[in-house]
N, C-alpha and C positions, 0 to 999 in steps of 0.2 A: 775726352775721346774714350778713355778707359771706361768711364761711367756709362757712356753710350752703348758700348759693346756688352757690358755687364747687364745693363737693362734689357738689351736685345735678347741676350741669352735667357734671362729670367722670363722674358715675355714669351719666348719660344717654348720654354718649359711649361708655362701656364697654358699656352695654346694646346700643347700635347696632352696635358691633363684634362683639359676641357673636351678635347676630341674623344677621349675615352669615356668620360662621364656624360658627355652630351647626348650620346645615343640613348643611354638609360633614362636621362631626364626627359627626352622627347617622347617616350612611350606613354600612351594614354593610361590612365588608371582604371579605365573601364567605365567611368562615370561622366567624364567631361566631354567625351566624344559620342557620336550617335551610333548605336549598335544597329546593324542591318539584319533584321530577323530573317529575311528571306534567304540570307547566306549563312545563317548561324544554326548550329546544332546545340540545343539547350534543353536540359531536363525541366519538366518531365517530357520525355520523347513521345511524339505521336507515332502510333503504329506498333507499339510494343505487343509482341505476341503474333504479329503478322509478318509478311514478307515485303511490305511496302510502307513508305513514309511519304507524306505530302510533298516535302521539299527535297528529299534525298533519295538516291538509289544506292543499293548495295548489292554486292555479288560475291561469289566465291564462298569462303568459310566465314564471312562476317555474320555475327549474331547480335541481335538487338535485345538488350535487357532493360530493366527499369533504372539501372545505375550506371551503365556504360555500354558502349558499342565495342564489341570484341572483334577486331579484324582477323586475328588468328588465335586459336587455342594453343596451348603448350604441347603441340604435336608436330611431328615431322611433315614436311612437304605440303604446307598449307599456304594459300594466298587469299587475301580478302581486301575489299576496298569499299569506300563509301564516297559518293560524289554528290555535290549540290546540283540540283536540276536547273537552276536559274543562272545564266551567265552574269558576271559582275561587270558593270559599266562604270565603276568608280575609278577616277584617275589616281586618287590617293587613298590608301586603305591600310588597315592594320588587322592582322589575324592573331588572336590569342587561342592557344590550344592547351587544354588540360588533359594530360595523358598519363598512362601508367604502363611500364614494361616490367614484367615479373615472370618468374618461372622457377623450376626446380634445378635448372642447370647451374653448375658452379662456374668458377673462373674459366673463361675461354671455352665453355661448353654450352653455349646458348647462341641463338641467332634467329633470323639474320638481321632484322630491324624493320623500321617503317619509314614512310616518306610522306611529306605534305606537299601538295601540288597547287599551282595556279596555272592551269594548262588548257590548251585549245580543245583537246579531245578527252573524252571521259569514258569510263567503263570499257577500257581496252587493256585486258590483262597482258602481262609480259614479264620479262626477266628482271626488271629494275624494281625490286621490292614490290612486286605484284602489278607493275604498270609497264606499258610498252616502252621500248628503248628510245626511239627517235621521236620524242615528244616535242611540242612547241610550248615554251613558257618557262616557268620557274619551278624548281624542285628543291626542297630542303630535306636532306637525308639524315636519319638517325640510325647510323650503322653500328651494330652491337658486336659484330664478329670480324676480326682481322683476317682477310683472305690472303693478303700478301705477307708471307712469313718474314720478309726482310724489313718490314716497316718498323719505324721507331716510335710510331704513335701509340698513345694509350687509348684503348677502346672502352666504352662506346665513344663514337666520334660523330659530331654534327658537321655537315658541310652543305654548301649551297651551289647550285648549278643553274645556268640559264642556257636554253637550247632553242635553236631555230629549226630543229629537225635534222641537222647535219652532224651532230655529235652523238657519241654513244658512251654510256656509262660502262666502264670496264670494271667488273667485279673483282677480277684477279689483281687489280691495282687499287681496289677500294675507292675507285672514282677519282684518284689523284690527278689523272691526265685531263680532266674536264672541270674540276671544281674551281670555284672562285676563292674560297677561304673556308676556314672551319675551326673547330675547337673541340677539346676533350670534354665529355660531360658524363659524370657518374650518376646515371639515372635508373639503373636496374635495381629492383627489389627495394626501392626507397620506402621508408615508413612514414613519409609525409607526401603532400601533393607536389607534383612536378608540372611545370608549365614551360611553354615555348612561345615566343612572340615573333612574328614576321611583320615588318613595316616597310611599305613601299611608298615613297613620297618624293616628288620632284627629281626623279631619277636616282634616288638614294635607297639602297636596300640595306636594311638592318635586321639582324637576327639576334635575339636576346633569350637568355634562359633564366628561369627562377626554379632551381632544382635542389636547393639546400635547406628548404623549410624556413628561410629567413624573410620571405616576402620582399625580396630584392631582385631586380633585374640586373643581369650581368652580360657584358658584351661578348658576342661570339663572332659575328660577321658584320662588317660595316663597309659597304662599297658604294661609290658614286659612279655615275655614267651608265646606269642600268636603264634600259628601255623595255617596257612591257606594255603590250596593247590592252585595251579594254575588251570585254566580251568573252573572257576566258572563265573557266570553272575552278572552284575550290574543291579539293578532294584529299583523301588520306588513304594510303594503301600500306600493306604489310605482307611479309613473306617469311616462311621458315623453310629450312632445307633439311640436312641431316641433323642439324641442331634446331632448337625451337625455343619459343617464349610465348607468353600471353601478351598481345599488343592491344591495349585498350584505349579508346578515345572517350573521354568523359564529356568534353564540350569543345566546340569550335565557335568562336565569336568573331565576327567581322565588324569592324568599325569604320565608318566614313570619316576621313580626316578633312577638316575644313581648311583648305589651302588655296591661296590665290595663285593663279597662273598668269603669265604674260599674254598679251593679245595674240602673239604668234602661236603659243601653245593652244589657245582656245580655237584657233582656226585649223588645227591639225585634225585629221580623221584618225582618232586614236585606235579604232578597230583595225586599221590597216598597218599599224606599226609592226615591224619585224622584231622579235625578241633579240636583244643584243646587249653587249657590255663593252664599254671603252676601257681597254686594259693597257697598262704599261708593258705587261708581258703576256705572252700567250698562255692559256691554261695548260698547254702541252709541257711547259717548262716545269710544271709540278712534278713530272716524273723523275726529275733530277733532284727534287727536294723532298726527302721522305716525310718531313713534317707537314709540308704544304702550307706553312704559315709565313712565307716570305712576303705575302701581300695582304693588306687589309686586316692584319692581326693587330694586337695591341701596340706593336712597335715594328713598323716596316723598315726596309733597308734605307729608303731615301730619308725617312725621319731620323734614323740613326746618323746618317751622313750629315744632315743639316745640324743636328744637335752637337755632334763632334766638331764640325767645322766652326760653329759659333763658339764652342768652348775653347777651341784652339786659338781662334782669332782673339778672343777675350784674354786668354793667358798671355799671348804674345804682346798685345797692346799694353796690358797691365805691366808686363816686365819692362817694356821700353819706357813707358811713362815713369815707372818706379825708378829706373836707372837714371833718367834725366833729372827727376826731382832730387834723387840722392846726390848726384853730381853737383847740382846747383847749391844744395845745402852745404856740401863740402867746400865749395868755392866761397860761399858767404861766410862760413866759419873761419876760413883762412884769413879773410880781410879783417877779422877782429883780433888777430894775434900780431 
């Protein structure tokens, strides 16, 4: 019996380790899956030196060069965006973004950040990193400035949000009231390439980073129960306020993931799906959790509970079995005297 609980505990540990590593292992290396060029921004860019691109529209302070698309310069009160013109009808996809955030501002003297979007509406400027607030779809924010002075987070901070038009990103709380999960990411003024990957497949949303120059993906967000429709647009926006940074996008590559779906899924009109997430807790609960990492981080509360419960049961069973075995040995030894 003790062996059974010990094996169960070890099995849970293995599952936990695999859950952390599995997301990284699932990400495509960029070669095995099919890149969708109609949704991808790849050098050499077409339209350099003009105000138009065949597959992309940009507005605001966005500037197209031969090496990067600069959403904002390192100047105050700038907003810029770039949006794919063609809606994406892939059920399962992965977006790889090569980006760079840099500027002359020192610690806590830079901002505000940029965002990646899979959204219903495009080219609608607003207060959320250069996009309108009540959007429909998915947003991944790279926030470089802490607006909430009481926060315990370390910035820059990456977070994910799914919206059906009813939620509003609150800058004063750095989006904690509506985010799903997130992680700290040291991405400013890096002397090596920095990447971010967003994967959506079978209702699972995964956000990974490769920002340390090691060519390794690391887990940032991993959430199941996400429902996103087809027919939305990919885009990137950025904004500066009293503080500023250069926000550069070097490439955005969208890959089609070859995933089989059930017959029921195939019969769904995916263009009519409402963006949503099945959560154990409401995003509003994040306001009471300064770190925002109670859910879908590397170690969530229920995982801790299960591991501690398994460990406690294993210890109790081992102690009982050990006591019984010890007592029987003592009785057996007495019979030999």
